[in-house]
C-alpha positions as a Markdown table, in Angstrom:
| # | Residue | x | y | z |
|---|---|---|---|---|
| 1 | Unk | -69.2 | -85.6 | -119.6 |
| 2 | Unk | -67.5 | -86.0 | -116.2 |
| 3 | Unk | -69.6 | -86.7 | -113.2 |
| 4 | Unk | -71.1 | -83.7 | -111.4 |
| 5 | Unk | -70.6 | -82.7 | -107.9 |
| 6 | Unk | -73.5 | -81.3 | -105.9 |
| 7 | Unk | -74.2 | -77.7 | -107.0 |
| 8 | Unk | -71.9 | -77.9 | -110.0 |
| 9 | Unk | -72.8 | -75.8 | -113.0 |
| 10 | Unk | -70.4 | -74.8 | -115.8 |
| 11 | Unk | -70.4 | -72.2 | -118.5 |
| 12 | Unk | -71.3 | -74.8 | -121.1 |
| 13 | Unk | -74.5 | -75.6 | -119.1 |
| 14 | Unk | -75.4 | -71.9 | -119.0 |
| 15 | Unk | -74.7 | -71.3 | -122.6 |
| 16 | Unk | -76.7 | -74.4 | -123.6 |
| 17 | Unk | -79.6 | -73.5 | -121.4 |
| 18 | Unk | -79.8 | -69.9 | -122.9 |
| 19 | Unk | -79.6 | -71.3 | -126.4 |
| 20 | Unk | -82.5 | -73.8 | -125.7 |
| 21 | Unk | -84.6 | -71.0 | -124.0 |
| 22 | Unk | -84.1 | -68.6 | -126.9 |
| 23 | Unk | -84.7 | -71.3 | -129.6 |
| 24 | Unk | -87.7 | -72.8 | -127.7 |
| 25 | Unk | -86.4 | -76.2 | -128.6 |
| 26 | Unk | -83.7 | -78.6 | -127.2 |
| 27 | Unk | -82.8 | -79.7 | -130.7 |
| 28 | Unk | -82.3 | -76.2 | -132.1 |
| 29 | Unk | -80.6 | -75.1 | -128.8 |
| 30 | Unk | -78.1 | -78.0 | -129.0 |
| 31 | Unk | -77.3 | -77.0 | -132.6 |
| 32 | Unk | -76.6 | -73.4 | -131.6 |
| 33 | Unk | -74.4 | -74.6 | -128.7 |
| 34 | Unk | -72.6 | -77.1 | -131.0 |
| 35 | Unk | -73.6 | -80.1 | -128.9 |
| 36 | Unk | -75.3 | -83.3 | -129.9 |
| 37 | Unk | -79.0 | -83.6 | -129.0 |
| 38 | Unk | -78.1 | -86.5 | -126.6 |
| 39 | Unk | -75.4 | -84.5 | -124.8 |
| 40 | Unk | -77.6 | -81.4 | -124.5 |
| 41 | Unk | -80.5 | -83.5 | -123.1 |
| 42 | Unk | -78.2 | -85.1 | -120.6 |
| 43 | Unk | -76.8 | -81.8 | -119.4 |
| 44 | Unk | -80.3 | -80.3 | -118.9 |
| 45 | Unk | -81.6 | -83.4 | -117.2 |
| 46 | Unk | -78.6 | -83.3 | -115.0 |
| 47 | Unk | -79.3 | -79.8 | -113.9 |
| 48 | Unk | -82.9 | -80.6 | -113.1 |
| 49 | Unk | -82.1 | -83.7 | -111.2 |
| 50 | Unk | -79.3 | -82.1 | -109.2 |
| 51 | Unk | -81.4 | -79.1 | -108.2 |
| 52 | Unk | -84.6 | -81.1 | -107.8 |
| 53 | Unk | -86.6 | -78.6 | -109.9 |
| 54 | Unk | -88.2 | -78.7 | -113.4 |
| 55 | Unk | -86.5 | -76.1 | -115.7 |
| 56 | Unk | -88.4 | -76.8 | -118.9 |
| 57 | Unk | -91.8 | -78.0 | -119.8 |
| 58 | Unk | -91.4 | -80.5 | -122.7 |
| 59 | Unk | -94.0 | -80.1 | -125.5 |
| 60 | Unk | -94.6 | -81.8 | -128.8 |
| 61 | Unk | -92.9 | -79.1 | -130.8 |
| 62 | Unk | -90.5 | -77.6 | -128.3 |
| 63 | Unk | -90.1 | -76.5 | -124.7 |
| 64 | Unk | -91.3 | -73.7 | -122.5 |
| 65 | Unk | -89.5 | -72.2 | -119.4 |
| 66 | Unk | -90.9 | -72.9 | -116.0 |
| 67 | Unk | -90.6 | -70.1 | -113.3 |
| 68 | Unk | -87.3 | -71.8 | -112.2 |
| 69 | Unk | -86.1 | -72.0 | -115.8 |
| 70 | Unk | -86.9 | -68.3 | -116.3 |
| 71 | Unk | -84.9 | -67.4 | -113.2 |
| 72 | Unk | -81.9 | -69.5 | -114.4 |
| 73 | Unk | -82.0 | -67.7 | -117.8 |
| 74 | Unk | -81.8 | -64.2 | -116.1 |
| 75 | Unk | -78.8 | -65.3 | -114.0 |
| 76 | Unk | -77.1 | -67.2 | -116.8 |
| 77 | Unk | -77.2 | -64.0 | -119.0 |
| 78 | Unk | -75.6 | -62.0 | -116.2 |
| 79 | Unk | -72.9 | -64.6 | -115.5 |
| 80 | Unk | -72.0 | -65.1 | -119.2 |
| 81 | Unk | -71.8 | -61.3 | -119.8 |
| 82 | Unk | -69.5 | -60.9 | -116.8 |
| 83 | Unk | -67.3 | -63.7 | -118.2 |
| 84 | Unk | -67.1 | -61.9 | -121.6 |
| 85 | Unk | -66.1 | -58.7 | -119.7 |
| 86 | Unk | -63.4 | -60.7 | -117.9 |
| 87 | Unk | -62.1 | -62.3 | -121.1 |
| 88 | Unk | -62.0 | -59.0 | -122.8 |
| 89 | Unk | -60.2 | -57.3 | -120.0 |
| 90 | Unk | -57.6 | -60.0 | -119.9 |
| 91 | Unk | -57.5 | -60.3 | -123.7 |
| 92 | Unk | -56.3 | -56.7 | -123.9 |
| 93 | Unk | -53.1 | -57.8 | -122.2 |
| 94 | Unk | -52.7 | -61.3 | -123.5 |
| 95 | Unk | -52.2 | -62.4 | -127.1 |
| 96 | Unk | -54.2 | -65.4 | -128.4 |
| 97 | Unk | -57.3 | -65.1 | -126.1 |
| 98 | Unk | -60.4 | -65.3 | -128.2 |
| 99 | Unk | -63.5 | -63.3 | -127.5 |
| 100 | Unk | -67.1 | -63.8 | -128.9 |
| 101 | Unk | -69.8 | -61.2 | -129.5 |
| 102 | Unk | -73.4 | -61.9 | -130.3 |
| 103 | Unk | -74.7 | -59.6 | -133.1 |
| 104 | Unk | -78.3 | -59.5 | -134.3 |
| 105 | Unk | -79.2 | -57.9 | -137.6 |
| 106 | Unk | -82.1 | -57.4 | -139.9 |
| 107 | Unk | -82.3 | -58.6 | -143.6 |
| 108 | Unk | -81.5 | -55.2 | -145.0 |
| 109 | Unk | -78.2 | -55.1 | -143.2 |
| 110 | Unk | -77.3 | -58.7 | -144.1 |
| 111 | Unk | -77.9 | -58.1 | -147.8 |
| 112 | Unk | -76.5 | -54.6 | -147.7 |
| 113 | Unk | -73.3 | -53.2 | -146.3 |
| 114 | Unk | -72.8 | -55.4 | -143.2 |
| 115 | Unk | -70.9 | -58.3 | -144.8 |
| 116 | Unk | -68.2 | -56.0 | -146.1 |
| 117 | Unk | -68.0 | -54.1 | -142.8 |
| 118 | Unk | -67.9 | -57.3 | -140.8 |
| 119 | Unk | -65.3 | -58.9 | -143.1 |
| 120 | Unk | -63.0 | -55.9 | -142.6 |
| 121 | Unk | -63.5 | -56.1 | -138.8 |
| 122 | Unk | -62.8 | -59.8 | -138.6 |
| 123 | Unk | -59.6 | -59.4 | -140.7 |
| 124 | Unk | -58.4 | -56.6 | -138.4 |
| 125 | Unk | -59.3 | -58.5 | -135.2 |
| 126 | Unk | -58.6 | -62.2 | -135.6 |
| 127 | Unk | -59.1 | -62.8 | -131.9 |
| 128 | Unk | -62.8 | -61.8 | -132.0 |
| 129 | Unk | -65.5 | -64.2 | -133.2 |
| 130 | Unk | -69.0 | -63.0 | -134.0 |
| 131 | Unk | -72.3 | -65.0 | -133.6 |
| 132 | Unk | -74.5 | -63.4 | -136.3 |
| 133 | Unk | -78.2 | -64.0 | -136.5 |
| 134 | Unk | -81.0 | -62.5 | -138.6 |
| 135 | Unk | -84.0 | -61.2 | -136.7 |
| 136 | Unk | -86.7 | -58.6 | -137.2 |
| 137 | Unk | -85.8 | -55.1 | -136.0 |
| 138 | Unk | -88.4 | -55.3 | -133.2 |
| 139 | Unk | -87.1 | -58.7 | -132.0 |
| 140 | Unk | -83.6 | -57.3 | -132.0 |
| 141 | Unk | -84.5 | -54.3 | -129.9 |
| 142 | Unk | -86.2 | -56.5 | -127.3 |
| 143 | Unk | -83.2 | -58.9 | -127.3 |
| 144 | Unk | -80.6 | -56.1 | -126.8 |
| 145 | Unk | -82.8 | -54.4 | -124.1 |
| 146 | Unk | -83.2 | -57.7 | -122.4 |
| 147 | Unk | -79.5 | -58.5 | -122.4 |
| 148 | Unk | -79.8 | -61.5 | -124.8 |
| 149 | Unk | -77.4 | -59.8 | -127.2 |
| 150 | Unk | -74.9 | -57.1 | -126.8 |
| 151 | Unk | -75.1 | -55.5 | -130.2 |
| 152 | Unk | -78.0 | -55.1 | -132.7 |
| 153 | Unk | -78.3 | -53.6 | -136.2 |
| 154 | Unk | -81.9 | -52.4 | -136.9 |
| 155 | Unk | -84.0 | -50.1 | -139.0 |
| 156 | Unk | -84.8 | -46.9 | -137.1 |
| 157 | Unk | -88.5 | -47.4 | -137.9 |
| 158 | Unk | -88.9 | -49.3 | -134.6 |
| 159 | Unk | -89.0 | -47.7 | -131.2 |
| 160 | Unk | -85.5 | -47.9 | -129.7 |
| 161 | Unk | -86.5 | -46.8 | -126.2 |
| 162 | Unk | -83.5 | -46.1 | -123.9 |
| 163 | Unk | -81.0 | -48.0 | -126.1 |
| 164 | Unk | -77.8 | -46.1 | -127.2 |
| 165 | Unk | -77.6 | -45.9 | -131.0 |
| 166 | Unk | -74.9 | -45.3 | -133.7 |
| 167 | Unk | -75.6 | -44.6 | -137.3 |
| 168 | Unk | -74.5 | -47.3 | -139.8 |
| 169 | Unk | -76.1 | -46.9 | -143.3 |
| 170 | Unk | -79.0 | -45.4 | -145.1 |
| 171 | Unk | -81.2 | -48.2 | -146.5 |
| 172 | Unk | -83.8 | -47.8 | -149.2 |
| 173 | Unk | -86.1 | -50.5 | -150.4 |
| 174 | Unk | -86.8 | -50.6 | -154.1 |
| 175 | Unk | -88.9 | -52.6 | -156.5 |
| 176 | Unk | -87.2 | -54.9 | -159.1 |
| 177 | Unk | -88.6 | -56.2 | -162.3 |
| 178 | Unk | -87.5 | -57.9 | -165.5 |
| 179 | Unk | -86.7 | -55.6 | -168.5 |
| 180 | Unk | -90.0 | -56.1 | -170.3 |
| 181 | Unk | -92.3 | -55.7 | -167.3 |
| 182 | Unk | -95.0 | -53.0 | -167.4 |
| 183 | Unk | -93.4 | -51.3 | -164.4 |
| 184 | Unk | -89.9 | -51.4 | -165.7 |
| 185 | Unk | -90.0 | -48.0 | -167.4 |
| 186 | Unk | -91.4 | -46.2 | -164.3 |
| 187 | Unk | -89.0 | -44.1 | -162.2 |
| 188 | Unk | -91.1 | -44.7 | -159.1 |
| 189 | Unk | -94.1 | -46.8 | -158.0 |
| 190 | Unk | -96.2 | -47.1 | -154.8 |
| 191 | Unk | -96.1 | -50.4 | -152.8 |
| 192 | Unk | -99.8 | -50.7 | -153.5 |
| 193 | Unk | -99.0 | -51.0 | -157.2 |
| 194 | Unk | -96.5 | -53.7 | -156.5 |
| 195 | Unk | -99.2 | -55.6 | -154.7 |
| 196 | Unk | -101.1 | -55.9 | -158.0 |
| 197 | Unk | -98.2 | -58.1 | -159.3 |
| 198 | Unk | -97.2 | -61.7 | -158.7 |
| 199 | Unk | -94.5 | -61.5 | -156.0 |
| 200 | Unk | -91.1 | -63.2 | -155.5 |
| 201 | Unk | -90.2 | -63.0 | -151.8 |
| 202 | Unk | -88.0 | -64.4 | -149.1 |
| 203 | Unk | -88.8 | -67.5 | -147.1 |
| 204 | Unk | -91.1 | -67.4 | -144.1 |
| 205 | Unk | -89.4 | -66.0 | -141.0 |
| 206 | Unk | -87.3 | -63.4 | -142.9 |
| 207 | Unk | -87.1 | -60.0 | -141.2 |
| 208 | Unk | -87.6 | -58.1 | -144.5 |
| 209 | Unk | -90.5 | -60.3 | -145.6 |
| 210 | Unk | -92.3 | -59.8 | -142.3 |
| 211 | Unk | -91.8 | -56.1 | -142.7 |
| 212 | Unk | -93.3 | -56.1 | -146.2 |
| 213 | Unk | -96.2 | -58.3 | -145.1 |
| 214 | Unk | -97.0 | -55.8 | -142.3 |
| 215 | Unk | -97.1 | -53.0 | -144.8 |
| 216 | Unk | -99.3 | -55.0 | -147.1 |
| 217 | Unk | -101.6 | -55.7 | -144.1 |
| 218 | Unk | -101.9 | -52.0 | -143.4 |
| 219 | Unk | -103.2 | -51.5 | -147.0 |
| 220 | Unk | -105.6 | -54.4 | -146.5 |
| 221 | Unk | -103.9 | -56.4 | -149.3 |
| 222 | Unk | -102.1 | -59.7 | -149.4 |
| 223 | Unk | -98.8 | -60.4 | -151.1 |
| 224 | Unk | -99.4 | -62.9 | -154.0 |
| 225 | Unk | -96.4 | -65.1 | -153.8 |
| 226 | Unk | -95.2 | -67.0 | -156.9 |
| 227 | Unk | -92.3 | -68.4 | -155.0 |
| 228 | Unk | -90.3 | -67.8 | -151.8 |
| 229 | Unk | -86.6 | -68.0 | -151.7 |
| 230 | Unk | -83.8 | -68.1 | -149.1 |
| 231 | Unk | -81.8 | -65.1 | -150.2 |
| 232 | Unk | -81.9 | -61.7 | -151.9 |
| 233 | Unk | -79.6 | -62.8 | -154.7 |
| 234 | Unk | -82.0 | -65.6 | -155.6 |
| 235 | Unk | -84.9 | -63.2 | -155.7 |
| 236 | Unk | -83.0 | -61.0 | -158.1 |
| 237 | Unk | -82.2 | -63.9 | -160.4 |
| 238 | Unk | -85.8 | -65.2 | -160.6 |
| 239 | Unk | -87.2 | -61.7 | -161.1 |
| 240 | Unk | -84.7 | -60.9 | -163.9 |
| 241 | Unk | -85.9 | -63.9 | -165.8 |
| 242 | Unk | -89.6 | -62.8 | -165.6 |
| 243 | Unk | -90.7 | -64.8 | -162.5 |
| 244 | Unk | -92.5 | -61.9 | -160.9 |
| 245 | Unk | -91.6 | -58.6 | -159.1 |
| 246 | Unk | -89.7 | -58.2 | -155.8 |
| 247 | Unk | -88.8 | -55.6 | -153.2 |
| 248 | Unk | -85.2 | -55.7 | -151.9 |
| 249 | Unk | -82.7 | -53.2 | -150.4 |
| 250 | Unk | -81.2 | -50.9 | -153.0 |
| 251 | Unk | -77.6 | -51.9 | -152.2 |
| 252 | Unk | -78.5 | -55.5 | -153.2 |
| 253 | Unk | -80.3 | -54.4 | -156.3 |
| 254 | Unk | -77.4 | -52.2 | -157.3 |
| 255 | Unk | -75.0 | -55.1 | -156.9 |
| 256 | Unk | -76.9 | -57.4 | -159.3 |
| 257 | Unk | -78.7 | -55.1 | -161.7 |
| 258 | Unk | -76.1 | -55.0 | -164.5 |
| 259 | Unk | -75.1 | -58.7 | -164.5 |
| 260 | Unk | -78.7 | -59.8 | -164.4 |
| 261 | Unk | -80.3 | -57.0 | -166.5 |
| 262 | Unk | -82.6 | -56.1 | -163.6 |
| 263 | Unk | -84.8 | -53.0 | -163.7 |
| 264 | Unk | -84.8 | -51.1 | -160.4 |
| 265 | Unk | -87.8 | -48.8 | -159.6 |
| 266 | Unk | -87.9 | -46.5 | -156.5 |
| 267 | Unk | -90.7 | -47.0 | -154.0 |
| 268 | Unk | -92.6 | -43.8 | -153.3 |
| 269 | Unk | -93.7 | -44.9 | -149.8 |
| 270 | Unk | -92.1 | -43.0 | -146.9 |
| 271 | Unk | -91.3 | -46.2 | -145.0 |
| 272 | Unk | -89.2 | -47.5 | -147.9 |
| 273 | Unk | -86.3 | -45.3 | -146.7 |
| 274 | Unk | -84.7 | -46.2 | -143.4 |
| 275 | Unk | -81.6 | -45.6 | -141.4 |
| 276 | Unk | -79.8 | -48.7 | -140.3 |
| 277 | Unk | -78.6 | -48.2 | -136.8 |
| 278 | Unk | -76.3 | -50.0 | -134.3 |
| 279 | Unk | -77.9 | -50.3 | -130.9 |
| 280 | Unk | -76.6 | -51.3 | -127.5 |
| 281 | Unk | -78.0 | -51.1 | -123.9 |
| 282 | Unk | -75.1 | -48.9 | -122.8 |
| 283 | Unk | -71.8 | -48.5 | -124.7 |
| 284 | Unk | -69.8 | -48.0 | -121.5 |
| 285 | Unk | -71.2 | -51.3 | -120.1 |
| 286 | Unk | -70.2 | -53.4 | -123.1 |
| 287 | Unk | -67.5 | -56.0 | -122.9 |
| 288 | Unk | -64.2 | -54.9 | -124.5 |
| 289 | Unk | -64.8 | -57.2 | -127.5 |
| 290 | Unk | -68.3 | -55.8 | -128.1 |
| 291 | Unk | -66.9 | -52.3 | -128.0 |
| 292 | Unk | -64.3 | -53.3 | -130.5 |
| 293 | Unk | -67.1 | -54.6 | -132.8 |
| 294 | Unk | -69.3 | -51.4 | -132.5 |
| 295 | Unk | -66.3 | -49.2 | -133.2 |
| 296 | Unk | -65.1 | -51.4 | -136.1 |
| 297 | Unk | -68.5 | -51.6 | -137.8 |
| 298 | Unk | -68.9 | -47.8 | -137.5 |
| 299 | Unk | -65.4 | -47.3 | -139.0 |
| 300 | Unk | -66.1 | -49.7 | -141.9 |
| 301 | Unk | -69.8 | -48.5 | -142.4 |
| 302 | Unk | -70.6 | -47.8 | -146.1 |
| 303 | Unk | -71.3 | -44.2 | -147.0 |
| 304 | Unk | -75.0 | -43.3 | -147.4 |
| 305 | Unk | -76.2 | -43.9 | -151.0 |
| 306 | Unk | -77.6 | -41.0 | -153.0 |
| 307 | Unk | -81.2 | -40.2 | -152.2 |
| 308 | Unk | -82.4 | -39.8 | -155.8 |
| 309 | Unk | -84.4 | -42.7 | -157.3 |
| 310 | Unk | -82.4 | -45.3 | -159.0 |
| 311 | Unk | -83.2 | -45.3 | -162.7 |
| 312 | Unk | -83.9 | -48.6 | -164.4 |
């Protein structure tokens, strides 16, 4: 890294500091910023030394922002957003200029229609890159409202406040079982009945799994995990072989039911059907690249699936 001059700060410093602040860890922040831990630590130490102020409180398992660090985060977001606006404005007139948009989504979108819609968008716009990250719908709303991401894809079961929204896909959660399971012949079951069974779920931190755990808590019942896996496809494979029952988005269950001989059972609970919705702070205030992404995802959005229960 070249020597700094007094007062110097570059876009890499700002992007890195935002990544560290959001991850709560220099190690994870450096990974997000595609820097080595040593380089990231040196840059942050250089900022603190140059300005004579502590930006982060180092702790055993991560870092916490000081008041000065929190102030830097707010200004860094504003600066980087303006840079994206500038890049987008110039990019509309110049070939080869790359833009980048941060998109946060929940598990249902990631295992449903988003990959296909995103693939179509990326093929159509090779000059736009997308930073995609899975979060819970509540976290996404807070991040978009706070300017930490330009675009979010959430379930409409959360309060969206003053965010502007655009419909993307109807999502329905369903139960899945092996062919010989006692629930396999049912057309619909309640989530409470699913809680009586050994459960195959997603790893800790998954947006969908946190949603299911919150619904179980409302019923005063725990989920009895047999195993927790990283992806919805893995859940379908384990369940199909008799490893337990699961709850996944219907689009994912439909994708795997025939090849794996899954049985799919509708959930009777009202919260099982949700509208997946794109959300932004203000469409008119988005960078040109972010507006392209919102428009492209809407254009490629899957049509709503039928509302009737999916027979096993």
